[in-house]
C-alpha positions in Angstrom: 0.0 -0.1 0.1 1.3 4.0 -0.3 2.6 3.6 3.5 5.0 0.9 2.4 6.0 2.4 -0.5 6.6 5.3 1.3 8.6 3.4 3.9 10.7 1.4 1.4 11.3 4.9 -0.8 12.7 6.3 2.6 15.0 3.5 3.3 16.9 3.3 0.3 20.7 4.0 0.7 20.5 4.4 4.3 23.1 4.1 6.6 23.9 1.4 8.6 23.3 1.6 12.1 25.3 0.5 15.4 24.6 -2.6 17.0 22.8 -2.1 20.3 24.1 -4.1 23.3 26.3 -7.1 21.5 29.4 -6.8 21.3 32.0 -9.3 20.4 30.7 -12.8 18.7 29.8 -16.0 20.5 29.3 -19.2 19.7 26.7 -21.6 20.7 29.2 -24.5 21.7 30.8 -21.7 23.7 27.6 -20.8 25.6 26.8 -24.6 26.4 30.6 -25.0 28.0 30.3 -21.8 30.1 29.2 -21.7 33.6 28.0 -19.0 34.7 29.7 -18.1 37.9 27.3 -17.4 41.5 29.0 -15.4 44.2 26.4 -15.2 47.4 25.9 -11.6 49.1 23.2 -10.2 51.4 19.8 -9.6 50.1 20.0 -5.8 50.4 23.3 -5.9 48.2 21.1 -7.8 45.6 18.1 -5.3 45.8 20.6 -2.5 45.4 22.4 -4.0 42.4 19.1 -4.6 40.8 17.9 -1.2 41.2 21.3 0.5 40.3 21.1 -1.7 37.1 17.8 -1.7 35.6 17.6 1.2 34.0 21.1 1.1 32.7 21.2 1.1 28.9 23.5 -2.4 29.5 21.1 -3.8 31.2 17.6 -2.5 30.9 16.8 -5.0 28.2 16.9 -7.8 30.5 14.1 -9.3 32.1 14.0 -9.7 35.7 14.9 -12.9 36.1 17.7 -12.7 33.5 19.0 -9.4 35.8 19.3 -11.7 38.9 21.3 -14.1 37.3 23.6 -11.2 36.2 23.4 -9.8 39.8 24.2 -13.2 41.4 27.3 -13.5 38.9 28.9 -10.1 40.4 32.0 -10.4 42.7 32.6 -8.1 45.6 35.8 -6.2 45.2 37.6 -4.0 47.5 40.3 -1.5 45.7 43.1 0.4 48.0 43.8 3.6 48.3 46.2 4.9 45.6 45.5 1.6 43.2 43.7 2.8 40.1 40.9 0.9 39.2 41.2 1.7 35.5 44.4 3.0 34.1 44.5 5.1 30.8 45.6 3.0 27.6 45.0 -0.5 29.5 43.0 -2.9 27.9 40.2 -3.5 30.7 37.4 -6.4 30.6 35.5 -5.7 33.8 32.7 -3.4 34.7 32.4 -2.5 38.3 29.4 -0.4 40.3 31.0 1.3 43.2 29.0 0.8 46.1 30.9 3.3 48.6 34.2 5.4 48.6 35.7 8.3 46.4 38.1 7.9 43.6 38.9 10.5 41.1 38.7 10.3 37.2 41.9 11.9 35.1 42.7 11.9 31.6 46.2 12.7 30.0 47.3 13.2 33.7 44.7 15.9 34.2 42.1 15.3 36.7 38.2 15.4 35.2 35.9 14.8 38.1 35.4 12.7 41.5 33.2 9.7 41.6 31.3 8.0 44.6 29.0 5.5 45.2 26.4 4.6 42.8 28.6 5.0 39.7 29.0 2.6 37.1 32.3 2.2 35.3 33.5 0.6 31.9 30.6 0.2 30.0 32.9 0.4 27.0 35.4 -2.4 28.3 32.4 -4.9 29.2 31.3 -4.4 25.4 34.4 -4.5 23.1 38.2 -4.9 23.7 39.5 -1.7 24.0 41.7 0.2 26.0 41.0 2.2 28.8 40.2 5.6 28.1 40.7 7.5 31.7 42.2 6.6 34.7 40.2 6.2 37.9 41.9 6.3 41.0 40.7 5.6 44.7 41.2 8.4 47.0 39.4 6.0 49.6 39.0 2.7 49.8 36.4 1.4 47.2 33.9 -1.3 47.7 32.5 -2.4 44.4 31.0 -4.8 42.3 32.8 -6.6 39.5 31.2 -8.2 36.3 33.7 -9.4 33.5 33.0 -9.5 29.9 32.5 -13.0 29.3 29.6 -13.4 31.7 27.9 -10.9 30.4 27.9 -11.5 27.1 26.9 -15.1 27.7 23.8 -13.9 30.0 23.0 -11.1 26.8 23.6 -13.9 24.0 21.0 -16.2 26.0 18.8 -13.3 26.4 18.9 -12.5 22.9 18.5 -16.2 21.7 15.2 -16.3 23.3 13.4 -12.8 22.5 14.9 -13.5 18.4 12.6 -16.7 19.0 9.7 -14.6 20.8 9.6 -11.8 18.4 11.2 -12.4 15.0 8.0 -13.6 13.3 5.7 -10.9 15.4 8.0 -7.9 14.2 8.1 -9.2 10.5 4.0 -8.3 10.2 4.1 -5.0 11.9 3.3 -2.8 9.0 6.0 0.2 10.4 8.9 -2.7 10.6 8.0 -4.5 7.2 11.0 -2.8 5.4 13.3 -3.4 7.9 16.2 -6.3 6.5 15.9 -9.3 8.8 19.4 -8.3 10.6 17.9 -4.5 11.6 14.7 -6.7 13.0 16.8 -9.1 14.8 18.7 -5.7 16.5 14.8 -4.7 17.3 14.4 -8.0 19.2 17.4 -7.7 21.1 16.6 -4.2 22.7 13.1 -5.1 23.6 11.8 -6.2 27.1 8.8 -8.0 27.4 6.0 -6.8 30.1 2.6 -7.1 31.6 0.1 -4.3 32.2 -3.4 -5.2 34.2 -6.7 -3.7 33.3 -6.7 0.0 33.9 -2.9 0.5 34.2 -1.3 3.6 33.0 1.2 2.5 30.5 2.6 5.8 29.8 1.0 8.9 32.2 0.6 12.4 31.0 3.4 14.6 31.6 6.3 12.7 32.1 9.5 12.7 30.4 8.7 9.7 28.2 11.5 6.6 29.4 10.0 3.9 26.5 8.8 3.0 23.5 6.4 0.4 23.3 5.1 -2.3 20.5 1.5 -3.8 21.9 1.7 -7.4 21.3 -1.4 -8.5 22.6 -4.5 -6.2 23.6 -5.9 -2.6 23.0 -4.8 0.6 24.9 -6.8 4.1 24.8 -4.9 7.4 24.6 -6.7 9.6 27.0 -5.2 13.5 27.1 -6.2 16.8 28.3 -8.1 19.9 27.5 -5.3 22.1 28.2 -1.6 21.5 29.4 -2.2 20.1 33.0 -2.2 16.7 34.1 -5.2 17.7 36.4 -7.3 19.2 33.3 -10.4 17.8 31.9 -9.7 14.2 30.1 -10.7 13.7 26.7 -10.4 10.2 25.1 -8.6 9.9 22.0 -8.1 7.3 20.3 -7.3 3.4 20.8 -4.0 1.5 19.5 -4.1 -2.2 19.2 -1.3 -5.2 18.4 1.1 -4.2 16.0 0.8 -1.0 17.2 3.5 1.4 18.9 3.2 3.9 21.7 5.9 6.6 23.0 7.6 6.9 19.6 7.0 10.8 19.3 8.4 11.5 23.0 11.6 10.4 21.6 11.8 11.6 18.2 10.7 15.1 18.5 12.4 15.3 22.4 9.1 16.4 24.5 7.4 15.3 27.4 4.2 12.8 26.8 0.9 14.7 26.2 -1.4 11.9 27.2 -2.0 8.8 29.1 -1.9 5.3 27.5 -4.0 2.9 29.3 -4.5 -1.0 29.1 -8.1 -1.8 27.9 -8.0 -5.3 30.1 -4.8 -7.1 29.8 -2.0 -6.0 27.6 1.6 -7.6 26.6 3.4 -5.2 25.4 7.3 -5.2 24.1 9.3 -2.0 25.4 12.6 0.0 24.7 14.4 2.6 26.4 15.6 5.9 24.7 19.1 4.8 24.0 18.3 1.4 21.9 15.9 3.5 20.2 17.9 6.0 19.1 20.5 3.1 17.9 17.9 0.5 16.3 14.9 2.7 15.0 16.8 4.9 13.2 15.5 3.3 9.5 12.0 4.1 10.3 12.3 7.4 12.7 11.2 9.4 9.5 8.1 7.1 8.3 7.2 7.5 12.3 7.3 11.3 12.2 5.6 12.1 8.9 2.1 9.7 9.7 2.1 11.7 12.8 1.7 14.6 10.3 -1.5 13.5 8.9 -3.2 10.4 10.0 -6.2 10.9 11.8 -5.4 9.1 14.9 -2.6 12.0 15.7 -4.8 14.9 15.1 -4.8 15.8 19.1 -1.1 15.1 19.1 -0.8 17.6 16.2 -2.7 20.2 18.0 -0.8 19.8 21.5 2.0 20.5 19.0 1.0 23.7 17.7 -0.6 25.0 21.0 
């Protein structure tokens, strides 16, 4: 149809997109042979690590049980004062979450900033075989939790295999993704996290900073807008969306706060994606989604809000 033709023409000669959370290639035999380590830790530490990591780019696509497996594999490390956690120019393969203590970050011998508890370090080292760009030197003893690259790769690859099996066929049947290549759809699948919503649950709330993009897998949602710009303004029923539709994309594309509630009508299953993943894997269809909002009847309320 005309929408597919328009999308196909816009996607010709598009630049390739960066990979999402995948790093180096790992084969299935390697996964089968690898035993994920487990280091016992207090429940308070488990809860703190889950809360710290669940919204981090490298981990936000993992389901809760997968994140618990990852947290279980993290090992406590105490780094003495003055002994660098990272040295600029040296290759590393470990990610750290600082629980307590203080350290200084420097580059080319010049001080950049201080860090303390709750900071994550080593994202690039976890994903790629690369030299550290900074030096991190404790100014007090640091209590950290470490995660090695091999364990991360195994956990992420297992999650990817599961999600590709779950979503590959479903994504191929979605109109706005139909013209992605098979590889691009797999990248989208890797970045998705399955979520369930009860009847009446607000999936997106009016006036908030958008945190996720959602594809509706099963069920129906209704969009409830407002007269005026206040969250407590008179509610307006705008439209409904169902299986294969998406919500939350325009907040990412046009960089504004949410302008309506999105509410589950009965039980709803979605697949959600955070902002950074969206920016990496949805580029090929961003213009199509943006243009669709300019003339589709369901986006009349949205257009009115943008012009107000």
